[in-house]
N, C-alpha and C positions, 0 to 999 in steps of 0.2 A: 884396774877395775875388774871385778870378777863377774861371772855370768849370772849370779843371783843378786846383783845390785838392784835395789828397789826401784830406781828410776828406769833402768833398762827393763825390768820385769813389767812395769806399768806400760812402757812403750810397746812391748811385745803384746800385752793383753789388748791394748787399743788397736794394734795392727791386726790381730785376729778378728776383732769386732768389725773393723772396716772391711776386711777381706770377706767376711761372712755377709755383711750388708751388700757389698758389691756383687757377690754371687747370687743373692736373692733378688736384688733390685739393681740390675746394671743400668747405670745412667752416667752421663758425663760428670755430673756433680759428685756422685759417689766415687767414680774413678779418680777424679781430681783429688778428693780428700785422701784416698788411699795412696796415690802417688806422692802427694805432699808429705804424708806421714812417713812413707818409706824414705824419702829424702831427708827428713829430720833425723830419723834413726841413723842413716848412713853418715850424717855429719857429726852425730853425737857419740856413736859407739863404733869400736873396731869391727870390721866385717866378720871376723871369726866368732864374735859374741852374738851377732844379730841372729844367725840361724840356729844357735844352740838351743 
């Protein structure tokens, strides 16, 4: 898999949205959503592609 894979790109976009939401509205629910999404990415993609 390469770093411009459409699913990976979509997951990164959602991660950025969740991070922004948590920065602006820190709550337990938003933190939970962010952590769960980070875990989904970690399970799906190799670590070197996640931060790219």
